[in-house]
N, C-alpha and C positions, 0 to 999 in steps of 0.2 A: 537395618530397618527394624522397628519393633513393632509388635501387635499390641503392647501394653495400652490400655484404656486410659491410665491415669497419666497426665503429661508431667513430665518434670521440667521446671521453668529453668532454662539456661539463657541468660540474657547476653553472655560472652559472645563476642564476635569470633568467627573462624581464625585460626592461626593464619599468619601471612602466607605461608607456603601452601597451606589447605586452600586459602583464599584464591590464590593465583590458579589452582587447578579447577577450583570451582568456577571462577570467571570464564577460564577456556571452555570448560565444558558446557555451560549455558550458551555462551556465544556461538559454539559450534551448532546447538540445537536451533538458536534463533536464526543463524545464516542458513541452516538446511532449510527451514520452513519458508523463510523469506525469499530463497532462490526460486522456490516453486511457485511463487505468485506471478513470475514473468518467464521463466526459463522454458516452460512448454510452449510459449506463444509462438515462437519462431519455427518450431518443429511441426506445427500443425498441417501445412501443406504436405509434409512428407507422411505423417500419419494419414491424411486423407487419401492419399495414393496407396498407401499400404493396405488400407482397410476398405478400400472402395467405397467410401462415404462421400456424400454431398457435403458443400461448405457449411450448410445449416446444421447436419447431422454432427460433423466433427466438432463444431463450436461447443458441443456439450462436454467436450472433455475439459474445457475451461468452466463453463457455467457450472457442472456439477460440482467441481472443487470449491469454487467461490461460494456457492449457495450452502453448502454443507459446512464449510469453515465458519460462515457468517452466523449459522443457526446455532452451532455449537460453541461458539466462542463465549457468550454470556454464562455457559455452565462452568466455566472455570473455577469461579469463586465458590460455588456450592461444592463441587466435587472435591477440590482441594481441602475445604474444611471438614467434609464428611468422610474422606478416606485417606487424608494426608497429602500434602503438597509434594513431598518426594515420591511417593508411590504414585500419584497421578503423573508426574513428570516422567517416570521410568516407563510406564506403560504407554504414554503418549509418543515417547521416542520409539519404543519398540514397534508400536502399531504403525506409525508414520514410516519407519524404514521398511518393515514388511510390505505394507501396501505399495511403498514405492517400487519395490521389486516385482509386485504382481503387475503394477501398471506397465513395467518395462516388458514383462513376459506376456501381455494380453495379446490375444490372437484375433479378436473382432472388437467392434464398436461397443457392444452391450458390456463386454468384460471390462473394458478400460474405463467406461463411464462408471460402473459399479466399483470398481477399485479406486477411481478418483474421489468418489463419495466419501468411501471409508478412509481415504488419504486426508481429505478435509476434516473429516470427523476426529482424527487422532492428531493432526496437525493444529487445530484451533487453539488448543490451550498452551503451545510451545512458547510463542512470543510473550503472552502475558505472565507465564510463570517464570520465564527467564528474568523479566524485569522485577517482579516481586521478590525472587530469590536474591538478585544483586541488592536490591534496596534493603533488605533485612541482614545481608550479610557485611555490609559496609557501614561504619559509623556515619551519623548523619553528616558531619563536615566533608566526607568524601562521597556524598551522594552524587555531586556533579560529575567527578571522575567515573563512578559506576555507571552513571547514565551516558557518558560519552563512549564507554566500551560497548554498552548495549546497543546505542544508537548506531554504532558503526554496523552492526550485524543488520539491524532492521532497515537502514538505509542503503547499504552497499548491496544487499541481496537482490532486490528488484532492479538496482541499476546495472549490475553486472550480469543478471539473468540472461538477457538476450545476447550478450556478447559470447558467454559460455555456451548457451544453448546453440547459438548458431555454428560455433566451432565444433561441438560435439556431432551435431547433425551433419555437417558438411564432411567431416573427415571419419566419423564413426557410423552412427545410425541414431535415429530419433529415440530408440529405447534408452540410450545412454543419458538422456536428460533426466532419467528415473533412476537409472543404476548409480549415477554419481552420489546419491544419497546415502549408499552403504557405508563407505568409510567415514562419512560425517556421523552417521547414526551410531556405529559401533563405538567410535571415540567418545562421542557425547554421552553414551549409555555408561559406559566404564567410568568416567569421570563423575557423573552425576552419583552413581552409586557409592562412589568412595568418598565424595566430598560434601554432598548437600545433606543437611540435617532435615530430619523430619519435623513437621509442625504438630501442634496438638490436634487431636481429632475429635470433632464435635459430634459425639454419637446421638446425641438428642436432637440434632438438626434434622428436620423433615424436608422433603421436596416439595416445593410449590409447583406442582404439575400444571395447574391451571395457568399460572403466571408464565411459566416457560412456554406452554403451548401458545398463548397469545402473542408473547415476543417472537417465537419462532415463526409464527404465521405472517407477522408484519415484516420480519427482517427477510424471510424466505421470498415473500411477494415482491419486496422491494428490490432485491437482488436479480430476480426473474425478469422484472420489468425493465431495470437498467441495462441488463446484459442482452436482452432479445428486443428491446425497444426499437433500435436503429433498423434492424433487419425487418421488423414486422411493420415499419412505418407508423410506430408510436401509436397514438390513439384512434387511427383507422383501423386498428386490429382488435376484435373482440377479446382475445387473450390478454393484451396489454390493458384494457379497460377492466377485465376481470381481477387482474393482478393489482391494479391501482385500488380497487374497491377493497380488495382483501387486506392491502398494507394499511388502509386507513382504518379499517374495522380492527385489525390486530393491533396496531399501536394504540387505538382508542382504548379497547378493553383491557390492555395490559396497563396504561396509565390510570384508568378507573380502579383496576385490581389492586396495584400496589399501595394505593392510598386508602383501601378499605379493608384490605386482608391483613390479619394479625401477624403473620410471618411469611412477607411476600418474598419472591424470589430476588428482587433486587430491594435493598432497603432505601427508601426515599431519603433517609437522613444523610446519605453519602452526598447528596447534592447540595447540601447546606454549607458545605466547604466551598467558599467563593473561588479560591485558586484552582480547586478541582474543576469546578464547573465551568469557569472560564477557559482552563486548560484543554478541555475536550473540545470546545468551540474552536480554539486555535488549532488543535489536532485535526480536526476536520478539514479546515483550510489547507493545512500542511499536505494532507492527503490528496487534496485537488491538485496542488501544484506539483507534488512528488510524481505521480503517475500520469497525470494529464499531459505533460510535457513530453514524457516518455513515449506516450502513445502518439504524439503529433510528429515528431522529428523522424522517426523511422520511415514512415511513407512519404514524408517531404523530401527525405535525401534519397529514397529509391525511386519514386514515381516521377519527380520533378528535376532531379540532378544526375539520376542514373547511377547512384551507388550501388554496388553489389552488396549482399546482405552481411558478408563478413567485415567489409570495410564500414557498414554503418555501425557495427557493433565496435569496431576499433575507434571510431570517431566519438562514440558516445561514452565509452569507458572512462575517459579522464574525468567525467563528472563524479565519478566515484572518488577520485583522488582528491577534488576539491572538498568533498563531504568528509573524507578521512582526516586531511589536515586541519579542518575546521574543528572537528571534534577533539583532535589532540590538543589544540589550542585552548579550546573552551575547557576542557578537562583540568589544564594548568591554571586557568583563570577561575576556577571554582571557588566561591568564597571570597574573592579579592575584588571583584566587579559585580555590581548589581545585575542579576540575571536578566532583568527587564530591559537594561540597556543593551545586553547582548542579543535579546530578541528584537530589539528595534534595529540594531545594525544589520542582522540577518534579513529581516523583512525589507530594509531598504536596497540591500544588495540584491536580493531576489528579484525585487521590483526593477531595479537597474538592469539585470540581466535580461528580464523579460522585455524591457523597453528596447534593448539592443536587438533582441529577436524580432521585433516589430520592423526593424530595418533590414532584414534579410532579403536577398534576391537570389535568382537561380544562378548567380554568377560568383557567389561567395566563395572563399577558399575554405579548405578544411580547417585551417587555423582559426578562422573566424567562428566556426561552430564549436572546436575545442575550447577556445577562450570564453565564450559565453556560457559553456556549459559548466567549465571549472568554476567560474564566478557564481553561477547558480548553485552548484553543489556546495560551494564555500558558504553562501548565504544560508542554505537549507540546514547545513551544520550548525550554524550559529543560532538557529530558530530551535531545532528539534531537542538539543541536549538541555539548555537551560528551561525550556518549556516543560520537559520531562521531570526536571528537578523541582521546578516552582510548582507544579501541579500537585505533587505528592509531599511537599514539605509541610504542610499544615494538616494533612489528612491521617486520621487515626489509623494506627497500623492494622487493627482489626478489619478495616475496609480495604486493605491493600490488594488482596487477590481479586476482588470484586472492581476495584478501581483500575487496576491494570488491565483487566478484561474489557472493561468499557472503553478504556483509552485505545486499545487496539482495534476494538469494534468501530469506534468513531472515525479512526484513521482509514480503515477498510471501507467504510461507507462513504467517506469523502471521496477516496480514490475512485469508487464505482460511480458515483454521482458526477464526479469531475470528468472522467472519460466519456461517460455518456453525453454530457452536455457539451463538450468540445467537439465531439464527433458529430452530433446532431447539427450544431452551428456550423460546423465545417461544410457539410452537404448542402444546409440551406443557402450559406453565404456563397458557395460555388454557383448555385443556381442564380441568385439575385447578381453577382458580379457578372456572370456569364451575359444575362439579359442587359444590364447596364452597358457592357463593353460592346454588345452587338449593336446596340444603337448607332454606334460610329461607323458601322461597316455599310456604307452606302456609296452609290456612284458620285456623290457629291463631295466625298472626302478627297480632298486634292492630294494630299500626303500618301494616301493608300493608293490612289490612282498612279502616281508617280513611281512608287515601289513597284507595283504590279506591272509596269511596263518593262522593267528589266528583270524582275526576279519571278519566283513561282507563286506570288501572292496576286494572281490576275483574277479581279473580280468577276470577269465575264467568261470564266470557264469553270467547269464542275471540280476540276484538280485544284485550281486555285482557290474556290471557296472552301473546299476541304481542308486545304492547308491553313487558310485564314482561320478556320473554325477550330482546328486543333491548337492553334496559338492562342486564340481568345480563351479557349478552356484552360490552356496552361497558365495564363495570367490570371484568369479568375480563380484558379485553385490556389496559386501562390498568394494572392491578395487575401483569401479565405484563411489560409494558414496565419498570416500575419494579424488578422483579425481575432483569431483565436488567442494568439500571444497577448495581444493587447487586453483581451478580456480577462486573462489570467493575471495580468499586471494589476488592472483595477481591484480584482478580487484581493490580490496581496495587500494593496494599500488599504483596502477597505477594513482590513484586520488591525491596523494601527490604533484606533480608538480602544480597542480591548485591553492594550496595555495599562491604560488608566484605572482598569478595575483589577488588575493584579496586585497583590501585597508582596513586598518583599519579604522573604522568610526571616524570621528572627534568628540570630545565631545561637541564642539560649533558649529557644522554644523547646519544650520537653514533649516529644511525640510518643505516644505509646508504642511499646515494642512487642513483637509477637513472642509468643513462648514456643520453645522447640522441644522436641523429644531428645534426651540425651543417649 
């Protein structure tokens, strides 16, 4: 790494051997950060008992990380331009690894919440930096293959997180869900230091503090509202109302600021690229589908079908295999098939898998769950990679760092909104379904009376009424899960018209390349 202020332009791509090391290194950084989005979830009950915290208090272990990462993610573009992308990458990996160790060693709730905030701050830049490094390190005709490898880390991390987290917590301790980052961090650091080239440093670039403050206010308030809304009964809570007001004001001030300030935090010109703008809308939808399904399946399997935690992880893990196989295929098809056709195939396959999930019952086999999960993972793989390729195919390279940060931010916000919406819908639909089913529990229901004569569903006894109510609640919850799967199916199908707005990247388009320091 050099401190020279004058950049020497070197447009040559890394040598093949060096490119392989570079790819592995940035993939390790991506997987490390992506794992932490879900790996700690299954360990929360163990943390709660270890730290004598209430459920509301221990939820800050997740909230603090999500909010900090969301706020600092848009800073990636400025920091990489002002201090150098390689330097930012190195310090992000170091900081993320150290704070992971501190989280594992935390002795009380305030400590782990503080260290999770710092972990979110350092981890925010890892995914967008890895994407921009791969895009700049591979020739344009191999961007599809590069995005396939990058996508594996981004998609497999959240999918495998609960499985790995459950296994580590069950056989070792909840602290190992954080300690597991140490080998990833060391290997990623060594690889990045030896293979990634430094970018030109823009010493004259000034930080738009006001623009960042407005955006941080909007994003922070949005994430807080989404994370705590269900717990606090949404707009019946003064806290949620205040956060909603702050997010509206923050985003309004930010939009007004970037269109009136001379050197705004994010240049509005980046959104003139149609493929990029449509791409981030698509990525928002992918974020909804990716994590919302993962938020619904574990409680469905545990609460309604009686699966142990470890079995839930094992049943859901094959979804990652579907993603991985799809991305390998897409990487081979890069440049041979119109990426819009690949996205269309992925959307239809994902919608089909969600339709199959609307037919679930509490008597389905593990194979039914595995099969639909693999199909869904396969569909998501066919969406994610070509979408990432198309979105950046026509975007000028000077916007690449900001673009990858916005790409990741949009996916994260989509995931947060998706989880909040499906969980809120789940609770409301359970109540509505329970009320609808309860209308049939009357002395005039001949079928019920006949069953009650020979079984424990006797409507004339308190024990019988309790048993009937438990079954009504179980069926109401089952239907509510299916209604959520149906909602996500319609969201997936609603994205189809956006394909008409995407342009197929030209094979001969000349996209500006970033300067690198030799």
